[in-house]
C-alpha positions as CSV (number, residue, x, y, z in Angstrom):
1,M,-49.8,-6.0,-61.1
2,A,-45.9,-6.7,-62.1
3,K,-44.3,-5.0,-65.1
4,V,-41.5,-7.4,-66.9
5,T,-38.6,-5.9,-67.3
6,S,-36.6,-5.5,-70.5
7,K,-34.0,-8.1,-69.1
8,L,-37.5,-10.4,-69.1
9,Q,-37.7,-10.0,-65.0
10,V,-40.3,-10.2,-62.7
11,T,-41.0,-8.5,-59.2
12,V,-43.0,-11.1,-57.1
13,P,-45.5,-8.6,-55.0
14,K,-44.7,-8.4,-51.2
15,V,-47.8,-9.7,-50.3
16,L,-47.4,-12.9,-52.3
17,A,-43.9,-13.5,-51.3
18,S,-44.8,-12.8,-47.4
19,R,-47.8,-15.4,-48.2
20,Y,-45.8,-18.1,-49.9
21,G,-42.7,-17.5,-47.9
22,I,-40.7,-16.4,-51.2
23,R,-37.2,-14.8,-50.3
24,P,-34.3,-13.3,-51.7
25,G,-32.3,-16.3,-53.2
26,D,-35.3,-19.0,-53.4
27,E,-35.7,-20.6,-57.1
28,I,-39.4,-20.5,-58.4
29,E,-40.6,-22.7,-61.4
30,W,-42.7,-21.3,-64.2
31,E,-45.3,-23.7,-65.7
32,A,-47.2,-23.6,-68.7
33,A,-51.3,-24.4,-68.1
34,G,-53.0,-23.7,-71.1
35,E,-53.0,-20.3,-71.5
36,V,-52.0,-19.2,-68.1
37,I,-48.7,-19.2,-66.5
38,R,-48.2,-20.4,-63.3
39,V,-45.5,-19.8,-61.0
40,V,-44.6,-22.3,-58.3
41,P,-41.9,-21.4,-55.1
42,R,-39.8,-24.7,-55.5
43,R,-39.8,-26.5,-52.0
44,K,-37.3,-27.1,-50.1
45,R,-36.8,-30.6,-48.3
46,A,-37.3,-31.0,-45.1
47,A,-34.1,-32.0,-43.1
48,P,-34.2,-35.4,-42.3
49,D,-35.1,-35.6,-38.1
50,V,-31.9,-37.0,-35.8
51,A,-32.5,-40.9,-35.5
52,R,-32.3,-40.8,-39.3
53,R,-29.2,-38.7,-40.2
54,V,-27.6,-40.9,-37.7
55,R,-28.7,-44.0,-39.1
56,L,-27.4,-42.7,-42.3
57,F,-24.4,-41.8,-40.6
58,D,-23.8,-45.3,-39.1
59,L,-24.4,-46.8,-42.7
60,A,-21.6,-44.3,-44.2
61,T,-18.8,-45.0,-42.0
62,A,-19.7,-49.2,-42.6
63,R,-19.3,-48.5,-45.9
64,Q,-16.1,-46.7,-45.5
65,R,-15.1,-49.3,-43.2
66,N,-15.8,-52.0,-45.7
67,R,-13.7,-50.1,-48.7
68,Q,-10.4,-49.5,-46.2
69,A,-10.9,-53.3,-45.6
70,E,-10.9,-54.5,-49.6
71,R,-7.9,-52.1,-50.1
72,P,-5.2,-52.1,-47.0
73,V,-3.0,-49.4,-47.9
74,A,0.6,-50.8,-47.8
75,P,3.2,-49.1,-46.3
76,S,6.0,-48.0,-48.6
77,S,9.1,-48.3,-47.5
78,D,11.2,-47.3,-50.6
79,R,10.1,-43.1,-51.0
80,G,13.2,-41.9,-49.9
81,W,12.5,-40.4,-46.9
82,T,11.3,-41.3,-43.0
83,R,8.7,-39.6,-40.8
84,E,11.7,-38.3,-38.8
85,D,13.1,-36.9,-41.7
86,L,9.6,-34.4,-42.1
87,Y,9.9,-33.8,-38.1
88,D,13.6,-32.3,-38.2
89,R,13.3,-30.1,-41.3
90,G,13.7,-26.5,-40.6
91,R,14.8,-27.0,-37.0
92,A,18.1,-26.0,-35.9
93,R,20.4,-28.9,-35.9
């Protein structure tokens, strides 16, 4: 039997936490079910398999290439400095 603290916190019994894989930091959901309250551990989504992750990465890379092709970055020549100026900073001349 668990007690409700003055801060309305409840401790999950160790036997139930072990059985349902509840660990510190996990989230649980409280659901009203008529005259009772159901405590449901929030299930983590399984990580997609390697082939799916590679396919998603390839799709994201293609989208990024398309975005870059639509808006090419024009070199700016009026910024007042050159790349070489940056490399000369802090060096003894």
